[in-house]
PADO-112549 format. One record per residue: z negated, x negated, y negated of N, C-alpha, C in turn; residue in three letters. Coordinates in steps of 0.001 Angstrom, whole numbers, plus 500000, padded with zeros to 6 digits. Layout:
REM PADO-112549
ZXYZXYZXYala;...
//
This chain:
REM PADO-112549
502946437286780167501841436981780045501763435162779645ile;502714434440780177502889433057779812503167433163778584ile;503937433719778042504284433433776728503077433784775485leu;502508435145775952501301435442775098500426434544775175ile;500203433327775966498752432510776443499638431218775672lys;501076431058775541501403430281774958501312430031773369lys;501630431665772769501384431845771406500038431725770830ile;499046432191771873497530432070771562497077430725771370val;497739429864772080497434428434772324498242427786771051tyr;499256428177770223499682427463769410498813427908767759glu;498573429221768063497526429689766852496320429044766947lys;495858428501768106494523428181768186494826426466767474ser;495887425870767928495817424407767320496151424730765991arg;497133425395765270497067425434764015495805425860763116leu;494945426688763593493858426848763381492914425738762964phe;492816425166764413491674423982764561492255422727763369tyr;493691422723763556494388421538762304493816421957760875ala;494048423129760765493611423537759385492102423494759057gly;491499423594760011489997423583759631489728421980759299leu;490190421558760137490007419688760113490321419396758974phe;491658419620758441491932419392757043491216419605756053trp;490823420947755710489836421517754794488250420550755264met;487958420294756352486634419604756230486849418036755593leu;488033417771756189488212416060756006488527415999754285phe;489329416840753554489416416975752474488047417137751543ser;487288418035752070485874418137751347485025416936751195gly;485189416460752750484578415182752624484889413999751906ile;486376413635751956487124412790750959486776413057749401ala;486750414267749155486487414760747649484874414466747156trp;483826414641748503482596414328747917482250412756748037ala;483261412033748587483076410784748547482730410154747031gln;483770410196746454484114409744745393484507410501743874asn;483937409895742834484246411195741535484515410178740554val;485889410740739902486185409645738753485393410384737250thr;484911409343736601483897409918735627484764408954734135val;484544409448733312485458409079732165484400409492730797ser;484845408756729944483759409063728667484064407906727502gly;483213408289726512483325407057725415481728406547725209thr;481633405227724971480706404317724523480535404234723129val;479712404627722301479448404640720794478173404053720500thr;478110403315719128477013403014718659476055404119718342asp;474883404517718606473785405571718342473670405952716950ala;473523404892716281473110404990714891474655405353714005ala;475801404684714061476725404680713648477837405628714011thr;477785405908715391478998406527715906480236406004716174gly;480077404594715852481497403755716028481522403362717446glu;482801403406717744483061403112719448482906401570719608pro;482083401335720800481874400001721066482825399490722105ile;483723398541721559484663397944722753484301397020723576ser;484719397001724607484621396033725796482890396013726088tyr;482372397159726141480983397473726813481525397319728173ala;480304397198728920480376396860730358479717398264730875thr;480670399078731855480316400183732644480228399736734055val;479263400054734820478875399505736013478350400500736766ser;478562400940738321477993401478739184476666400840739735val;475454401628739475474443400892740054474259400307741616gln;473771399288741968473655398806743295474966398808744219gly;476135398580743297477575398148743827478023396984742989thr;479302396590743300480161395626742464481309396411741678thr;481005397774741813482046398364740883481886398326739406leu;482725398168738788482429398249737141483761398165736500gly;483576398186735254484846398139734464484514397950732795thr;485140397945731827484901397639730452485521398817729504ala;484912398933728514485910400232727489486633399357726952thr;487666400129726442488703399583725592488599399693724041asp;489329399605723213488956399117721979488527400305721182glu;489046401820721692488313402774721298487123403122722074gln;486438402424722857485206402773723460485322403400724880gly;486789404035724987486550404823726406486733404046727802phe;486595404584728527486138403974729995486893405067731041tyr;487116404731732214486915405745733548486843404975734605ser;485911405415735503485574404621736515485572405605738099ile;485609405124738912485398406094740252483847405950740670thr;483178406672741196481866406606741283481632407470742674val;480985406583743752480527407372745176479260408166744632pro;479304409206745672478384410423745305476701409638745283pro;476047410183744096474541409891744451474028408484743728gly;475089408248742774475002407145741984474684407125740725arg;474230405925740058473974405955738558474722404926737928glu;475301405128736654476061404380735921475233403920734985leu;475601402031734842474798401466733703475502401028732737thr;475427401323731391475890400892730380475257399725729467phe;476012398904729181475398397763728522476656397185727997ser;475683396366726649476572395705725702475575394730725129phe;476174393377724696474920392494724181474566392906722420val;473298392733722553472590393596721169472339394679721355gly;472366395604722282471904396759722644471288396942723907tyr;470372398191723877469499398669725017470417399103726196gln;470375398450727508470870398826728325470496400366729007thr;471394401168729243471091402806729480471665402840730966val;470778403639731811471298404098732871471186405679733102arg;472564406185733755472783407445733527473379408237735129glu;472207409162735613472763409562736930474190410790736769pro;475224410175737666476329411038737529476119412407737890val;475438412715739122475641413862739763477166414530739705gly;477157415745739193478701416623739456479420416117738082asn;479008415733737270479801415285735951480877414591736246arg;481825414928735637483078413792735564483005413124734124val;482488413732732985482567413143731602481226412946731215arg;481208411689730841479873411226730561479559410281729059ile;479355410793728113479409409962726850478130409450726459asp;478223408073726376476942407466725642476823407017724767ile;475399406877723624475390406357722555474243405255722696gly;474657403864722447473934402741722830473082402601721542leu;471652402194721760470906401834720680470757400597720712arg;470490399914719256470222398368719199468882397775719926ser;469449396666720067468099396089720802467115395259719688glu;466063396021719155465487395471718172464656394173718273ala;464304394059719562463455392689719919464529391672719632thr;465726391235720041466570390490719962466908390336718164val;467407391506717663467847391318716341466592390839715350leu;465539391359715517464341390808714659463676389721715137asp;464203388700716097463710387562716437463344386502715160glu;462498386234714675461843385133713809462321383914713982val;463289383301712980463424381758713000462809381136711923ile;462427380237712090461635379250711011462849378567710309val;463057378567709349463781377662708791463284376691707545val;463996375585707060463833374940706088463151375907704948ala;463596376660704719463161377521703217462256378583703577tyr;461963378750704796460891379868705207461344380355706503gly;461299381615706480461476382284707987462678383193707690thr;463127383628708595464477384628708468464261385427710160thr;465463386197709822465628386985711501466835386628712167thr;466933386453713375468223386373714104469588386847713605arg;469243388280713044470522389130712869470944388568711380ala;470144388162710602470423387734709068471028386139709001ser;470538385274710052470931383856709940472041383537710489phe;472863382870709586474284382509709859474438381044710279thr;473487380580710390473825378932710863473419378735712090gly;473499377558712925473098376952714123471849376776714529ser;471171377507715078469924377113715609469433377488716955ala;468553376726717513467842377391719005466201377390718564ser;465729378543719318464329378617718997463830378483720649val;462825377635720691461928377749721766460503378072721740val;460224379371722370458981379961722047457884379329722973ser;456365379738722258455435379390723613455491379803724540ala;456312381155724747456241381634725888457096380843727058asp;458131380316726488459138379415727174458349377961727962gln;457543377624726975456728376238727110455455376568728262leu;454987377736728141453782377885729029453946377935730657glu;455596378288730738456069378595731976456522377194732576thr;456296375980731935456732374998732732455341374071732498arg;455165372817733435454000371787733176454602370773732371ser;454265370606731345454740369750730349453851368664729931leu;454132367437729657453433366200729296453863365601727935thr;454750365995727356455215365873725918456202367026725278asn;456425366921724055457184367792723360458795367569723788leu;458972366418724228460300366491724434460538367373725699ala;459799367349726803460328367843727575460320369457727675ser;459678370023726634459901371405726157461150371729725799gly;461798370408725262463299370767724505464009371113725749leu;463922370200726809464905369612727594465181371169728480glu;466608371382728390467158372541729008466671374043728540gly;465971373806727353465771375236726645466590375539725207asn;467023374093725057467943374442723435469490373481724039ala;470092374521723627471574374170723717472092373231722599ser;472831372211723273473332371276722314472316370082721969gly;471168370173722853470195369099722469470156368362723965val;470242366985723594470158365885724543469090365072724626gln;468435365316725798466965364823726026467066363612727111val;466680362349726476467060361235727623465589360529727995thr;465065360442729049463807360532729660463748359224729168ala;461930358803729082461799357505728765461657356343729920ala;461211354908729662461696354325730504460443354005731568his;459379354795731085458399355135732347457188354401731512gly;457363353853730364456000352631729986455208354102729357gln;453868353961729586452785354903729342452621355023727823pro;452869356305727454452609356882726288454030356539725455gly;455134356474725833456497356396725491457267357487725508glu;457706358146724556458200359486724238459783359514724656ser;460526360368725010461850360719725513462513360730723966ala;463844360130724121464605360298722708465081361730722748ser;465566362174721670466161363494721365467426363452720457ile;468463363950721055469845363761720227470248365247720185arg;470666365650718765471150366861718670472618366769718138ile;473444367170719048474812367159719098475610365914719073arg;474939365063720061475371363722720244475079362862719274gly;475737361610719143475674360649717901475961360287716726phe;475578360444715628476195360564714391476313359183713593gly;475552357956714277476014356818713756475704355863714446ser;476449354731714525476519353488715217475215352590715206tyr;475041352265713806473766351030713528472547351707713147gly;472859353023712467471602353577712192470726354592713310ala;469795354865712628469108356253713592469544357257713893ser;469649357616715224470316358775715749469113360036715898asn;468059359662715410466738360580715858466798361795714825ser;466411362778715139466405364020714069465208363730713316pro;465059364810712457463901364641711313462964365662712291leu;461473365222712039460503366403712766459795366938711559tyr;459471368112711420458830368618710550457722369659711317val;456361369259710949455272369954711668454917370838710773val;454580372284710568454100373089709634454723372865708270asp;455622372270708145456117372005706720456170370760706196gly;455283370014707047455353368467706435456020367569707746ala;456916366443706973457607365976707637456573364964708342val;457101364786709892456348364152710839456769362714711058tyr;456306361681711082457059360334711016456173359760712540asn;455044360130712921454622359774714107455270360061715637gly;454355359509716520455031359649717766455040360955718373asp;456278361409719306456185362741719633455091362988720687leu;454517362022721383453414362399722479451984362255721989ser;451870362391720609450775362475719847450666364090719596ser;451598364894719809451675366217719768451484367144720820ile;450127367763720943449748368589722136450951369839722635asn;451524369837723508452370370649723803451839372126723979pro;450348372156724097449747373491724006449457374025722791asn;449437373243721830449236373768720516450318374314719917asp;451646374162720376452822374497719558453168376175719787ile;453316376601718932453627378095718814455074378601718986ala;455965377613718258457257377638718709458117376540717817ser;459397376267718565460287374983717816461666375676717523met;462129375085716459463550375630716010464160374396715566thr;465567374550716401466044373275716138467276373702715427ile;467734373060714166468602373443713104469545372170713294leu;470875372765713530471976371752714089473132371669713091lys;473244372357712186474231372464710810474061371718709555asp;474682372066708756474554371604707295473355372555706827ala;473052373725707141471919374502706783470782373761706745gln;470447372613707990469344371694708167469247371034706549ser;470059370627706012470135369657704636469322370643703480thr;469034371923703690468926372739702653467570372124701785ala;466835371723702578465411371072702093465267369744701994leu;465685368898703023465219367788703333466529366714703141tyr;467814367357702693468654366023702262469252365751703542gly;469610364045703145470514363159704025469340362949705185ser;468286363043705253467174362969706179467440363696707125ser;467829365020706833468275365990708052469672365758708558ala;470408364761708469471849364345709032471688364499710303gly;470736364128711309470896364134712685470125365458713134asn;470082366561712263469159367589712806468130367590712451gly;467203368776712218465949369444712318465134369709713290val;463936369324713726463388369822714999461959370357714138val;461723371865713882460686372457712826459661372714713981leu;458417372330714034457526372649714938456444373457714129ile;456294374537714758455128375555714317453781375512715250thr;453049375108714969451679375195715526451076376383716020thr;449955376587716462449138377856716883448321377818715943lys;447959379180715269446901379517714346445600379910714924lys;444638380043714467443413380740714799443554382420714420gly;442853383077715212442716384421715287441432385203714844thr;441444386107714645440133387072714319439563387835715384ser;440317387342716528439629388213717872438519387395718383thr;438510387762719866437220387247720139437560385738720861lys;437143384860721061437103383519721407437639383732722910gly;438626382644723251438850382743724597438974381185725260thr;438664380963726534438570379732727066439604379348728085ile;440638378828727904441824378612728776441532377402729638ser;441664377218730854441509376275731522443235375947732489phe;443626374741732428444643374597733182444379373236734292asn;444965373205735324444857372232736185446192371804736948val;446678370378736458447977370099737037447678368693737807ser;448038368874739153447743368035740084449299367797740910gln;449391366297741326450405365807741971450284364884742998gly;450918364640743676450720363846744926451828362476744834ile;451827361345744865453044360481745289452741359761746240ser;453665359690747071453818358892748414454914358145748835asp;454923357324749513456302356418749796456806357290750883arg;458321357434750824458945358147751985458965357325753068ala;459136355894753136459244354983754250458106354383753925tyr;457401353754755032456102352733755233456649351413755138lys;455945350662754814456438348959754904456864348716756258asp;457744347486756429458262347197757459457351346183757980tyr;457102346185759421456094344861759729456596343500759665lys;455846343075759041456017341720758731455430340535759937ala;456076339301759783455591338136760573455033337165760010val;454146336401761125453341335607760378454312334081760366asn;453716332877760184454740331794759656454665331271761362ile;453855331548762331453891330912763667455215332165764471trp;455418333191763975456421333962764250457796333802763669glu;457758333298762310458927333259761095460101332048761827tyr;459577331078762421460363329908762331460843329974763873tyr;460411330752764824460941330793765888462186332049766129pro;461929333133764952463019334035764785464190333320763889leu;463839332591763164464998332144762320465565330922763301gln;465135330219764407465879329587765168466571330436765842trp;466319331488766459466947332587767113468329332789766449glu;467974333223765061469132333618764615470287332394764425met;469838331198763995470782330102763849471050329928765153leu;470680329821766402471310329629767623472351330353767787lys;472116332248767678472971333268768009474212332733766994asn;474039332515765675475064332197764860476069331326765477gly;475347329940765954476114329062766624477101329228767653leu;476422330219768412476944330494769634478044331413769613ile;478166332186768328479249332996767900480588332388767426ser;480091330889767120481529330474766584481959329542767747thr;481641329721769074482229328864770076481432327935770665gly;479990327678770218479309326576770642478709327152772039glu;478173326204773037477549326589774375476132326929774269thr;475687327759774811473963327795774709473278326595774586ala;473424325615775397472713324438775378472689323687773806ala;474196323621773473474539322763772313473982323590771042asp;473991325074771176473648325852770023471905325734769883ala;471130325630770948470000325418771081469655323969770563ala;470264322887770667470152321683770229470199321573768701ser;471275322172768123471680322444766931470732322983766031gln;470425324223766800469390324972765933468141324375765727ala;467486323434766612466112322802766426466546321653765299ser;467527321021765492468057319918764379467975320591762947ala;468709321699763199468644322185761482468051323286761182arg;466764323770761715466014324725761341465422324612760129ile;464816323486759873464054323418758534464985323012757363val;466122322518757626467338322324756698467846324019756154glu;468017324734757604468353326162757135467325326633756131thr;466061326641756294465075327166755422464605326482754198leu;465754325880753701465790325269752319464754324064752391gly;464699323242753515464016322077753533462465321755753543gly;461990323070753853460569323407753812459892323220755038tyr;459337322110755789458211321959756652457022321964756312asn;456277323047756738455037323232756533453794322635757489pro;454561321733758275453562320794759400453613319823758864tyr;452336319077758796452358317589758177452425316748759534ala;453212315851759774453232314830760711454287315233761701gly;455013316389761569455978316857762736457466316604762023val;458364315971762475459723315877762381460352317300762151ala;461283316995761197462060318235761285462700319126762435asn;463150318114763330464108318399764410462884318732765577asp;461592318760765282460754318770766324459643319992765840gln;460078320753764841459232322087764484459377323180765675val;460505323179766279460924324455767209461450323465768317val;461002323719769550461803322937770691463116323778770794asp;463659323073772353465257323535772492464561324885773275arg;463743325292773237463503326675773895463149327733773115glu;463058327477771829462547328245770560461459328759770230gly;460361327615770864458974327708770800458385326613769750asn;457533326821769087457055325932768223456343324979769008leu;456370323623768489455886322697769278454469322304769044thr;453907321610770395452609321883770403451714320789768830ala;452416320066768415451814319160767264451882320077766097asn;453166321093766314453359321846764790452312323058765067ser;451563323407766000450775324316766267449060324065765603leu;449035322508765459447556321880765004447627322271763704lys;
//
């Protein structure tokens, strides 16, 4: 009977151990799945190298190789995000699939961005020079007081130096540093195709549709040596045939001192305070309190630059030995 019970016990242990192993294996298999595939251009079928493949909602990610191939381990119930510069981002649920091939389409809004250049307009895709574009949408998100403020932080390679605070003074703009020691380093400004030599503060930022900053040799295609320091092409807004609209913008600011003024003393308080300072200074050098008080009374006017505002009062009698203004000096 004991032997039979032992055999049944051992079989039960083996059964439960096997059942636990099967359940654990199924859970582990359900947790992660390895997905692989290729990322290609949807129009040409060419593989896209170094495209980003990431797991939505996690920090997991990888990149395609030179043949557009990728492999990544994905938790259950997640989506894969496929992205690359110049292409539309695609999200694809994994489900039970172990292979996902994706074709990315070109981002038309980026490739067809219009750039104003010296000889007309072109697209971002066909432009081969170095240029930065600041659109009206970027300007509307900021509270601007002049044109230079709109370029600050919005255009790479452009340095904007703030004005000195004089009313109406514009900030200075430098494109790719300083090109001359003695001559002007300011860029050439062109407003709607015409060279502008006026003050930048005269241009209303709300009237600007876009600004293109030309930085390289292509900027001299039409303007010659005048464009040696770069060109800022400004395009203003045009009228439309749609219904008229009224825009109302209010900008308000409050300026206040961080610290209030210190309390000031009057002339009757100033001399005794200076006498006290002089006396304490003499005591710190080894003088006795009585001698320090006597010397402070004698030297108070000399210490204050020889100025005695009390007529008919001797210099050594303005403040007495107790640190008080004398009766004669109070008259």
